[in-house]
N, C-alpha and C positions, 0 to 999 in steps of 0.2 A: 229351385230355390232352397239348398236344406239349411234347415232351423236344427239348433241343437237348445235343446232342453236340457237342462240339467240340473239334477234336485237333489242336494245337499244336505243329508238331514243327518243330524247329529243326536245319537240317543244315549240321554249321559247313562252316570255307571247305575245298573238295578240290579238291587244287591234283593234274591229273594230267600228264604228259610225255609229248607223242605224238611220235615221231620221226617226221621227215619228209624221211628223208636223199634225196637225187638221185644218179640213176646218176653213177660216173665217162665222164669226156668226154675222151676221149685225144685229144692235137693231134699231128700228124705234118707232115713236109713230103717232098717227093721233090725230087730233080734229075736232071739228065742228066748224061750219065757223062763226056761228052767232057769238060764246063765250060771252054771255050772261047767268049773274049767276046761272037762273034755269035751260038750260039745258047745258051745258059745259061739254059735253064729253071729252075724249081722250082712245085710245086702247094704248096695249105696245103689241109689234110684235116682235119677231127674225125672220131671212132668212139664213138658211144653205146653202149655196155657191157650196157645192157638189152637194145636189139632188135639190136643190130651193126649198126645202118647208119652207114653212111658218107656223106660230106654235105662234097662238093668245097666249101671255100669261095673259092679263089682261084687263077689261073694266071698268073705273069708271063710279059709279053711283051717282045719285041724292039723297041726303039723307034726314031726316025727316023734316027738316028746308026748302024741298026746293033747294038746295044750290048744286051746281056741281063744278067738277074739271075740267083742263083743262091743255096740254103740248103742250109748242111751241118748245121745243127741247130736245133731250137724252145724255148723254153721257156717256163711260165706261174706266175707269181707268185700267192703264194693269193688274192689281190686279182681276178685277170682278168687280168693284165695281158701279153699274148705279145711275145716277143723272139724273134730270130732271129740266128745271126752266118752268116757268107754274103759272097759276091760279088756287088755294086753296080759294075758293070760300067757301068750307065746315067749314074751320076752320077758317076764318074770312080775307083768305085773300084778295089779289088784284090783277088787270090784268096784269097776267103774270109779277110778281115782286117778286114771289117766289118758294125757293129753296129745293126740293124734294130728298130723297133718296129712291132707292126700290128696295124689295129684289128681286133679279138677279133671281130664283127659279119660282116664283109667279107672276111678277111683280108689288105687290101692296107698299103701302108708307109704309115704316119705320118710317121716319124720315120727318117731316117739319120744314123749316126757313121762317118767312114770311116779304117779303119788303127786302132782304138783299142789295139791289141794292144801295150802298151810293149817287147815284144821282138821287133816286126816281125814275128812269121811269122802264120803260119795259124791259125784257130782252128775245130775239128772237131767238138767236143763243151758243151753249155752246159744249164745247168742251173738253175733259181732257190730260193735259201738262203731269202729272207723280199722283203718286196715293193719292199727295196731296194737286194738285193745278190746277184748271180746269180756264180755260177760258171763258167767256161768250162774246159776243155782243150786246147791248144796242139799241133798234131801233123796227124796224118790221112792219112803214107804210112810205109812202109817206112824206116829210117834218122837220123827225128826223134824224139828223147827225149822224150813230153810233160811238157810244165809245167803248174800248176793258175794260172788268170790270176781276180782277182778283180776282177768288173766292180760298179760303186757307182751308183747313181741316187740322181735328189733327190726332195722328195713330190710330186711333178707326174709321176716315169716318166721325167724327161729322161736321158741319161749325164753324170754327174761328171767318173767317170775310172778308169781299169784297173792293177790293180795286180800285178806278178808274184809270187806267193806261193813260187814255187820251183819245181825239178827235182821230179819223183815217183820219188826213187831207187829206194824198192825195187821196181819196178818194170823186168822184165828185157826186156818186148816194147820196141819201140823204134818204139813207132806207136799212136798215139789213135784207130785207125781204128774204134770202136763209141761209146760215148754214157758219159754223167755220169747220177747222179739221188743224192738222199737218199732214204733208207732210211725207211721209216712210221714206225720204232722212232724217229726224229731219235737216231739212235747215230753217224750217219757218211753217208760217200756211199762208195755202187757204183760203179765204172768199169769198162765193159768197153773192153779193150786191144787191144794188138797187133791182129789180123784177126778184131778183136773178139766172141773166143772166150776170152780171158783175165781174169779177174774178179776185181777187186781192191777193197779196202778201202781208203778215204783219209779221213785226217782233215786238214778245211783248214788246221788251227794248226801241221801238220804233215807236209806232202805227202812227204818224203823216207821218213817210218813206213809208207808204203804196206804192206799185207802182201796177198797171194796169196791165192785165195779155193778156186779151181777153176777148169779148164779147161774150156767145156763142149764136149757132141759136136758143136756144130755150130757154122761159122766166119761170118764177116759180120755178125754182129751188126749193123745200124749206128744201130738207137734203144731207148733203153729208156722203159717207161714200167709204173705200176703199176697193174692193176686192184684199185680200191678197195672196191668192192662185189663184185668174185668169189663165186658161191654155190659151195660145195665141192659134189660130188654130182649136180649140177645140168649139164646140156651149155653149153658146149666144156668145165668144168672135172671132169669126172665122171671120170678116171684115177686112180689109184694115185700118191702122191705129190705130189696138187695141194693147193694150200694157199689161203689169206685173208689179206691182200692178196696177190694173184696178180703176181710179176713177171713182164712181157711184153718181149721183144726182135722185134722189125724187121728183116728180113734186107736185106742190101743184096746183091741179086741179079734177076732177072730170074722170081723166083719170088712175090715182092712179097707175102710173108706173115706173118704173128707166130704166135711162140711165147711156150708158156708155159716160164720157166727155172728147174727146181731148183735150188738153188746149193748142195744138200749132195750130190747124187747128180752134177750135172755132168749131165743130163739134161734135153732138150727136147723140148716137144710142143706139133704143130701147133694151133691155135687159132681163127685166122682167117685166111682168106684175102680179098687185095683187087686180085686182078688182075682185069683187066675194070672197077674203080674207079676204080684210079688209071691215070697213064701212063707213067709213068717210076718209078725206084728208091727204099725207101724211103732217106733220109738222116736223116731226126731223129725222133723222137717224145716226147710230155712228157705229163704228166695232173699233175694235185693233188686232193687229198678236196673233195669238194663238202660243205659246209656241214650240219650237221642242225639243222634249224628246231623248237624247242621251243614246243608251244601249249598253253596252260595252260587249264585249264578252271576255274569257278567256280563252286560253287550256295552260293546264301546260304538264308538262312531259306525254308521251304517251309510255309502255313497253311491245313491243310485245315477245310472247317466243314462237317462234314455233317447233315442235317436226318432227325430218328427220330419217326413219331408213337408 
């Protein structure tokens, strides 16, 4: 006699969320120190913080009329559009008063707008607030009080207008020799001012209320970016005081290195060496969090039929 044993097991809908977050990609630009029209040059590069691999995307060149191009900072929007402030001597622009859109695949310029600062001064620092708004800091040498400039884009990413938001009055430094970056928790912006060693918190709605946080133990910080995927306890973040996300600063010196910045203690720690991989000094850095993909797995009804004699 055969007996049929039917096991009918219905497994309900099971949703499993699998995180597939990517590594942080840091964008950077270098520039020539003399910054004159004929020999002005810049490099556009990226750093993959999983492997700390540097990819050089583009190097600006001199055109037939003996004019060059230089960048003072770089910013990446949440959707991946890439922008720079700098000097477009090739197109008749002026000293660090021009605004560029770059092809994120090649690092080459796709659009340029000349002399966008309504105050007519140079812009040294740049960061993205969202896909249609960027913030720049005017200044770049001692004697110039920093101002905060809002840059607005249209839906296609084209420049629309720039607005002077006001002087950063809470800042005693007379320069924006560093960079500006959005804090990961969305509570405002950090700016490295002065010689890149004085850190301030800035509210874009009220630049005059800027408050100094710390003077770090290293000057000449010219670029700021976060490593959103820093793993504390693993190289290069295996030192006391490491946190994640990690605030990184690139130095504007021939050292061409990147340091972790502790805003509580002011201590900087070397994390990466770019010498031999870039030709000129770091002028700017930026990064945005890579999106996390949600992967849903579904299990339906399962019917198992087992025959027994």
